[in-house]
N, C-alpha and C positions, 0 to 999 in steps of 0.2 A: 434414169427419171430427169428431174430439171437440173438438179448438180451436174449431172453427168455431160448432159448438153452444154452447158457453161463452161466447163471445164473442157472440154473438147475443142472449143471454138477460140478458148484461152491457148491451149498447147500449141493449134495451127498459128497463133500470130507470135508465140514464144520461139518455136520453129523456123519463123520465118526472121527471126530476130538474132538467133544462133544464142540464146538463154539456154543453159543447162540446165534441165529438171530431173529430179528425182519425186516420183508420185507412188505414194503407199493409199492402195483400194483393197478392193475386196473382189474374189474369185465368183463366179457367177456356175464355175461348175465344180466347185468344194474341193479344188488344188491348187497347189501354189503355182502361180505362174510369172513369169518376167518375159517382158516384151518392151523391144522398142518403139516409141513414135516414131521417132527421127535420130539423127547422129546422136544430138546431144541430150532426148528426153526417155527415161527410162520408168517404166512401170511396173511395178509389183502387184501382184492382185493376190490375196492372201485366202486360206481356206479358213473359214468360219462353221462350215455343219448349215449354210444357210438352208431351210425347209421351205420356203416361199420366197422365191424372185421377187416379190413386189415388196413385202413387208418385213419387219427387223421384228425379231423376237430378243428380251432384255439378255439374255444368254448369250444370242450372236453379238450384241451389240460388247458384252464385256468382253468375250472372247478376240473380239476386231481391237478394241481398244488395247488390251494385254498385247497382244502380237504387233499391233500397230507400233506401238511404242518402244519394246523391242529393237524391230527393226530400224524404226527412227534413230533411236537412239546410237546403233552401231554406224549407221548411217553419217551419222552426224561426227563421230566419232573420225569417220575416215575421207570426210570432205567439208571444204569450208565456205559453209552456207550463207549467201546474206539475208536471206528469208524463211520462216517457215510459215507456207500459207495454208491455214486450216480451213477448211469448207467443212462449215458448222459449228457451233460453238460446243457441241459435243456432239459425239465424243470429240472429234477432231482437236479441236479448243483445248482441252486438255492435253494432251499430247506435246501441244504449244506451251501451254503453260509450264510442264513438267521439266522441259526442253530450255527455257527462258533465259535462263545462265548462258546457255551456248547458242544459240539461235534466237535473234529477234521474230517474233512471229506477229502473224496478220488473221484476225479472225472474220470471214465472211458469214455472216449472216444469212440465212436461206428459208426458213420459215418454223416449220416443226419445232425448232432447236431455239425458237424463242419465247420463253415463259410466255402463257396466256394463248398461244397460238392454237392449240389443239385442245378440245374437249378431253381426251381421253387421256391425256396427261396432266390434267388438275391437280390433283394431288401430289402427282411427283414435282410439279414446277414448284409447289407449295416447299413441299418439304425437302428437295434436292436442288431442281435447277435452278430454281430465282438463285437462293444463297453462292449456287457454285457459278452462274452464269456472273453472278458480282465480282467474285473473283478472277475468273478466267478473262472478262472483257478489259476489265480495271489496266493488267497488266500488261496488256496486249499494246504492240506498236502502232497498230490499227485498227478500227472495228468497223467493217464496210457492212451494208444493209442493198438490197436489190432493189428497192424500192423504199417512197417517204412512206407508205402506211406499214410496213414492217418496222424502221426505224423509229417511228409513233409508239408502235408496240414494244420495241425493246427499249424505250427512253422510261417505259413503267417499270421496268425493272434496274436501270442503270443508270444513273446523269453524266456518263463518260460521253465523249465523242463519238459520233457514230457518223460515218460519210456514205452516200450514195453512189453506187454502181452499175446500174442497170443489168441486165444481160446481154451479151454482145452477140451478133450474129454475122457470119458472112452474108449482106445482100445478093450478092451476085448468085448464087444459090436459089434464090426466089424468083430470077429473073422469066415471065412468061415466055413459054418456047412456042408454045401453041395454043390458036385461036379456037376455041372451043365451040363457038357459036352462039352458046348462051352464057348467063350471067350463073357461076356456079361459087359456092362457097362450102368452106371445108372447113370443121371444127374439130380439134384433136385434146381431148382433153378430160382426164377421171371427172365421173358425174358426181360431183359433193357440190355442197352451196357454195361454198368460197369460191369456187370457179367462175360463179357466174352466169351459168349458161341458160336461167331464164330470161336474162336481160337481153341475149340473143335470139332468143326465139319470139321474144315481145316486138324486138326491133325489126323484125322480118314481115311484119305485117305492113311497113311503111318502103321494100326493098322486092324490087322485080327481080328476083334469082330464087335458086337453088340452095337450100341447105343440106349436109348432110352433115351427121354428128360423128 
C-alpha cells in the first residue's frame, strides 16, 4: 500500500547514506521472515495469520502489535537506536510510546490512523483512538503528516505540533523511455470517493488523451 511504497523509497535513501535500520512489519506469507534490504538494513516480517491481503481484522492488528512490541523491545535492548520511526499513529505509535524511555520516537500519520478519516472507524475513533492518539502524539519527539489536509484533520484531535513531509519517490524511475505516438494517461488507485477519480474523469473532457483506470 501507500506506506509500503513510501517506506521502500525512504529505505533506498537510507541505504545510500549508510544508515543502520531494523524494520518490523508483517508477512504476506503468514510465516516469520527476515531479510536484508541492504548491508545495514534488516527487515523482520511477522506472521499474524492475515486472511485478507488488503484488509486488517481487529485480531490481526492485536496480534501484530503484541509480536512487534516484543521484538522491538528485544532489539532495543541489543542496540543503541537513535530513533523509533512509527509508521501510523496506531498500532506502531503505541509501540513507540511504550518504548519511549529507551528510544525517542517519531509518529508518521498516514490516513486511516487519524481519527475522523474513516467512516467505518467512527465509533472506535470516539471511544478509543482519539484519546489514545492524544497520548501517543503528545509524547512523540516529532509528529508528521504526508499532506496539509491530513494535518488539518489531525489538529481536530490534538493541538500538538505536526510537520508535513510529503511522500518521496525516485523521479528517475518515471522518465519517459518510449514514444507511444499518442497521449495516454494511467491512473492506479482504489476506487473510493476520497481518491477523487470523478474529478479526473471530468477533467478528461478538456484533454485530448486516453485514460486507463
